C-alpha positions as CSV (number, residue, x, y, z in Angstrom):
1,X,-15.0,20.2,2.8
2,X,-12.7,17.3,3.7
3,X,-11.6,16.9,0.1
4,X,-10.7,20.6,-0.3
5,X,-7.2,21.9,0.2
6,X,-8.3,25.5,-0.1
7,X,-8.2,26.2,3.6
8,X,-4.7,25.7,4.9
9,X,-4.8,28.8,7.0
10,X,-8.2,28.2,8.6
11,X,-8.0,28.5,12.4
12,X,-11.7,28.2,13.3
13,X,-14.4,26.0,11.9
14,X,-18.1,25.9,13.0
15,X,-20.3,23.1,11.7
16,X,-23.6,23.6,13.5
17,X,-26.6,21.3,13.0
18,X,-25.5,19.7,9.7
19,X,-26.0,16.1,10.9
20,X,-22.6,15.0,9.6
21,X,-22.9,11.9,11.7
22,X,-20.2,9.4,12.7
23,X,-19.1,8.9,9.1
24,X,-18.7,12.7,8.5
25,X,-16.6,13.1,11.7
26,X,-14.5,10.1,10.8
27,X,-13.8,11.7,7.4
28,X,-12.9,15.0,9.0
29,X,-10.6,13.3,11.5
30,X,-8.7,11.8,8.7
31,X,-8.4,15.1,6.8
32,X,-5.0,16.7,6.7
33,X,-6.1,20.0,5.1
34,X,-6.6,21.9,8.4
35,X,-3.1,22.0,10.0
36,X,-3.7,25.4,11.7
37,X,-7.1,24.7,13.1
38,X,-7.3,25.9,16.7
39,X,-11.1,26.0,17.3
40,X,-13.6,23.3,16.2
41,X,-17.4,23.5,16.9
42,X,-19.4,20.5,15.8
43,X,-22.6,21.2,17.7
44,X,-25.7,19.1,17.0
45,X,-24.2,16.9,14.4
46,X,-24.9,13.4,15.8
47,X,-21.2,12.4,15.7
48,X,-21.7,9.9,18.5
49,X,-19.1,7.8,20.2
50,X,-17.5,6.7,17.0
51,X,-17.1,10.2,15.7
52,X,-15.3,11.4,18.9
53,X,-13.2,8.2,18.9
54,X,-12.1,9.0,15.4
55,X,-11.1,12.5,16.4
56,X,-9.4,11.2,19.5
57,X,-7.3,8.9,17.4
58,X,-6.2,11.6,14.9
59,X,-2.9,13.3,15.2
60,X,-3.8,15.9,12.5
61,X,-5.0,18.7,14.8
62,X,-2.1,19.4,17.2
63,X,-2.9,23.1,17.5
64,X,-6.5,22.6,18.6
65,X,-7.2,24.7,21.7
66,X,-11.0,24.7,21.7
67,X,-13.4,21.8,21.0
68,X,-17.2,22.1,21.2
69,X,-19.1,18.8,20.7
70,X,-22.3,19.8,22.4
71,X,-25.4,17.7,21.8
72,X,-23.9,15.0,19.7
73,X,-25.1,11.7,21.3
74,X,-21.6,11.1,22.8
75,X,-21.5,8.5,25.5
76,X,-19.1,6.8,27.8
77,X,-17.0,5.1,25.0
78,X,-16.4,8.4,23.2
79,X,-15.2,10.3,26.3
80,X,-13.0,7.4,27.4
81,X,-11.3,7.4,24.0
82,X,-10.8,11.2,24.2
83,X,-9.5,11.0,27.8
84,X,-6.9,8.4,26.7
85,X,-5.7,10.5,23.7
86,X,-2.4,12.3,23.7
87,X,-3.0,14.2,20.4
88,X,-4.4,17.4,21.9
89,X,-1.7,18.9,24.1
90,X,-2.9,22.5,23.6
91,X,-6.6,21.9,24.3
92,X,-7.8,24.3,27.0
93,X,-11.6,24.4,26.3
94,X,-13.8,21.3,25.8
95,X,-17.6,21.7,25.8
96,X,-19.5,18.4,26.2
97,X,-22.9,19.7,27.4
98,X,-26.0,17.8,26.3
99,X,-24.4,14.4,25.7
100,X,-25.0,11.0,27.3
101,X,-21.9,10.8,29.5
102,X,-22.2,9.0,32.9
103,X,-21.1,10.6,36.1
104,X,-18.3,8.1,36.7
105,X,-16.9,8.6,33.2
106,X,-17.0,12.4,33.5
107,X,-15.1,12.2,36.8
108,X,-12.5,9.9,35.2
109,X,-12.2,12.3,32.3
110,X,-11.7,15.3,34.7
111,X,-9.0,13.4,36.4
112,X,-7.1,12.5,33.2
């Protein structure tokens, strides 16, 4: 999928339970073939902190308004990186349920 340029008009992508892992999310975060993506659901894919950190560091998804990373083994480091990112100015929905994020990190994220 990350090597395909057949989806330039894709606005929504759901990748549910495929266990893409950290490496898969890192490859996706570096992929420039989805410039119009507004909604990304990567539920139950074990992307972990490194996967969310890679997405947080990517400037390739400026139109993303909805991100669902439910049940992905994301912890404090991943949410800290995403909270510090300025690459998602249009994001209005962010689902983190079922991850391993501490209360203090969640409060800091909410304040960011």
